[in-house]
N, C-alpha and C positions, 0 to 999 in steps of 0.2 A: 726724573720720574719716568716711568714707562706706562704707556696707555695703549691697550689693545684696540680701542676705537680709532685712535690716530694711526697706528700701525696698519690697520685694515683699510684706511682711507675713508672711514665712515664719518669722521669729524675732524676738521682742521681748524677749529676755533682757537686752539692753543698753539699759536704760530711758533713758539720756541720749544714745543715738546720734543724731547729727545736730547736737548742741549743740556749738559750738566749745569747744576744750579749756580755754582760759583762763577763760571763764565757769564751766565745769564745776568747775574747782579753786577758784575764788573762792566759788562757792555752797556747795561742800562745807565750806570752811573756816568760813564763816558758820554753817552748820548745826551743825557740831561745837561751835563756840564757844557757840552758843545752848543746845545740850544740856548743856553744862558750865558755864553762866552761874551766877555766885555761888560757884563752886568753883575756877575757874581765872582769875586776874586777866588783864587784857588785856596787861599788860607781860610775861607769862610766855610768850606765844606767839612762836615762831620762824617764819620764813618757811616755808611748806609745801614739802615735797619733792615735786616733780613726777615724772611717769613719762612714758615714750613713750606716746602716745595709741593706738597700734596695735603689733602684733608684740611684746607684752610677756609673754604667758602662757607658762610653762614646762611646763604640764600641760594635757592635753586630757581631758575627761571625756565620752565619747561613748556615746549610747544607740544600739544596733544595731536596725534594723528591716528592713522589706522582705522579700526572699526570699533563699534561698542563692545563687541565680544572679545576683541584682541587689540586694545589700544596701544599705541607707541607713546612714549614720553621722552622728549629730547629736543631734536631740531627738525627742520624740513630739508629735504634734498633740493636740487635745482628744479625739479619738476613739481615741487610743492607737496610731496609725499613725506610721511613721517619717518624719522630715523630714531630708533630707540637707543637712548643713552642712560638708562636708569642706573648703570653701574659706574658712572663717572667718579673718577678718584679725586676730584677736587673738593668734594663735599666733606664737611666735618662728619665725624663718625655718627653722631646722633641724626644728622640731616641725611646722611647716606641711607640709614636704616629706614627713616621716614619715607624717603623717595621710593625705596623698594616696596614698602608696605602699601603706599598709595597706588603704585603701579598694579599690584595684585588686587586691590580694592575696587579699582575703577569699573571693571566688568560688572561687579555686584551693584554698584550705584546705578548703572544703566545709562550713563550720560553719552550722548552721541558725539564723537569727535567731530570737529569742524574740518571739512575737506576743502582745502583751498582751491584745488583745480576745478571743483564742481560747485563751489560756493554753497555747500549743503552742510548742515550739522549745527551743533551748539557749542560744545566745549573747545575753547581755543587754547587756553594756557592753564598751567598750574604753577602758582607762585608760592614757595614754601620758605619760611624763615625759621631758623633755629637759634635759640638763645643759650647762653653759657650754662643756664640751669636746666637745659634739656626741654624747655617749653617750646611749643610750635604756634606759628601762625600760618594757616592755609587759606589761600585764596583761589577760587575757581573763577576764571575769566570766561564768561558765557557771551554768546552772540545776543541772546534775548532772555526773557523770563520763562520761555516755554517749558523748560525742564527744571525750573526752580523747585517745583513741588516734589519732583523726584529726588532732588538733592536734600530737601528738608527731611523727607521720609528716610533717606539713607544717613542722616547725620548721626543717630545713635550708634549705627555700625562703625562709622568713621571714628567716633570718639572711643568706642570700645577697642578698636584696633590700634589707635594711637592715643592712649589715655593722657599723655602729657600735652595734648592740644589745648591751647587757651583760646585761640580766636579762629573762627571759620567764617569766611565772607564770600559773597559773590560780587564780582566786578562785571559790569555790563559794557561790552565793547561791540556795538553793532556794525561798525564799518568793515568793509572788505579791504583792508589795508594792513600794511606791516606796522601795526600799532599794538604795543604790548597790552595796554589797558584803556579803559574808558573813563568817563567822568562820574558815573553812578556806582555806588558801593552799597551793598546790603549786608549787614553784619547779622549772622545767624546764631551767634553765641551770646551769653550775657556779658562776657568781657569783650572789649573792642581794642585793647592795646596789648602788645607784647612786652613785658619788662625785660630789658637788656642791661644787665649789670656790667659796667665797664669802668675799671679804674676807681672803684669806690663810689660810683654814682650809678644809680639805676635809672636808665633812660626808658621812656615809654614809647614804643613804636606803634603809631596808628597804621591802619591798613595802607595808607599811601605815603607814609613817612619815609624820607631817605635816611639810610644808614650805610656806613662803609661795609663792604662785603666781607672784610677780613677783620674779625673781632679782635684778635690778638694784636694785630698791627695798628688797628684803630686805637687801642688802649695806649700803645707806645707813642702814637702821634699825639694824643691828648696829654700824655705825660711830658713829652718834650716841649710842647707849647706851654704847659703849666710852668716848667722850669724857667723858661725865658720870661713869661709874664711875672713870675715871683721875683726874679731878679730886678725886673724893671720897677716893681712896687708901685703900680698906678693907683691913683684914687678912684678913677672911673674908667671902666673897660666897656667898649661896645664890641658886641659880637654880631657882625653882619653876615646875612645868609645863615643864620644860627641853627637852622633845622630844629631838631628836638633838643638842642642846647648843650651838645657834648663839650665843646670848648669852654663855653661860659660857665657851666655847672661845675666842671672839674676845677677850674680856676678859683671859683668862689668857695667850693668845699675845702680847698687847700688853704684858704685865707690869704691867697695871693693878691687880692684886690679888695678895695673897700666896698665898691658898688659895681654892679654889672647890669647892662641893658643888652638884651638880645633882640634882633629884628629879623623877621622871616616873612615871606609872602604867604606861606601856607598856615592858615588858621588852625588845622589839625595839629601841625608840628608845634605851634605856639601853646596850644592847650596841653599838649604832652610836656613841654618844657616847664610850664607853670606847675604842673602836677609834681614832676621831679622836684622843683624847687621847694614846693610845700612839704613834701615828704622828707626832705633834707633840713627843713627849718631854716631855709636861706632867705630871710627877709631882705637881704642886700641884693637879690637877684630879681630883675623884672624882665618881662618878655612882652613884645607888642607885635601885632601883625601889620605888615605894610611893605612897601618897596624900599629896599635898603638905600638906594640913591636918594630918593625923594625925602625920606625921614631924616637921613643924615644931614642934608642941607638945611633942614628946618629946625632940628633939635638944639636945645640949650639947656644946661651947659654942655660943651663939647668935651670929648674924651681925652685922656692922656695916652691911652693905648687902644688900637683898633685891631680886632681879629677879623679876617676876611676868608671866607670859604666858599667861593663861587662855583657854579657849574663850569663846564668845560669852556664856555665862552669867555671866562674871565670877568673882571669887575667892570671893564669898559671905560671909555674916555671920561664920562661925566663923574663917576665915583673916583677914578684916578685923579681927576682935576680937583675934586673936593678934598681928597687926602693930601694933595699937593699944597692946598691953601689952608688946611685945617691947623689947629694948634697942637695936634697930637705929636708926641715925641717918639712913639714906637709903633710899629705895625708888625703883626704876625700874619702871614699870608700862606694859606694852605691851598695848593693848586694841583689839579689832576691833569693839567695840560701845560707843559713847558713853553709851548709856542705862545699862548695867550698870556702866560706869566711874563714872558720877555717883552711882550708888546705893553703890558701894563706897567712894568718897571720903567720902560722908555718914557711913559707919560708921567713919570714922577721923578724928575731929575734931581730934586732936592733930597731924596732919600738914597741911602746906600745899604747894600746887603751886608749884615754883620755876621749872620750865621745862616747855613743852609744844610738841609739833610734830606736824603732820598729815603722814602719808606715804600717798601715793595709790597703793595697791596695785592698785586695780581701776578704771582709767579707763573711761568709758562707763556707769558705774553709780553709785549714790549710797552705795556701801559706802565706810566711812572707817576708817583705821588711825591710832590716836593713840598717841604715846609721851609720858609725863609723868615728870618727876622730882620726887619728894616729899622734903621735909625737915621736921624738927620745928619 
């Protein structure tokens, strides 16, 4: 992939930009294998799942800078001034066009960009998510509600310029800190979720729901996990850190398991998972809000198979210890951090890795997503 912003030195976020994709993927595979050496036998590795090398991102996280009349959307330079990256080649085509349209619309909305060096202004970020159906979720991260009325008045113009927009919201982030978003969210549209069809299941993304940035690779990740789950034929599956239910719902829809329980700390995500299950008529799928480690230790009956999809910090010693003591016979672990995956595997000595596969969610970077299947 060639990038004018990278070549001009305006953006270095894609650390592998300019490296041909095939060597990128091969190097990433070698790096992950090295990180998991002694824990994953060579025979367990499947062929890595590749991505499109450009046009793959379903979400844009844009810092807003510049002035009200001439805003920039992209990143900040070292001095805290805005660098415009509206033409970034990583975005899906529909998202790419939405970002260009929003950039042109911002001066009409009249929102004052937040100037980091001067601690003045209101609009900090634009967060835009694009679904496979072309629908959009647009979130404006503001410092306060001072310009909320201006945005409400400009909403008809926004919806006219981007008619596939389903959700528009304001997130309030008052702190002068490198924090993407705050705790308070105000939804300005009748709809508050973005339907995301993936692998035969429509997931509902709330304004603060996590979802993989690469929709096509996420679908492949769910499909591979579903194959492994179906082969194990568990009676009861637990999906810990289930988010909006991607792994659990895909397994239940395929009839790969008799009963599914998803556990997630985000109440918003659990509401979305329950909505998807109801739409699919999956009476066998239940979802509860809570801490995965605490609920796992308390629940009865215990599962035959456990899916874990933790944040970068991994599952930690307590949950690894519970898995070590549990009666489960299979674990499917989706990891975005090979280092913490290696640590967690070391804490579960009775388990062995039977299958492993790299999924390239983020071409042009060294980020790696690994899916492993464990058995006793």
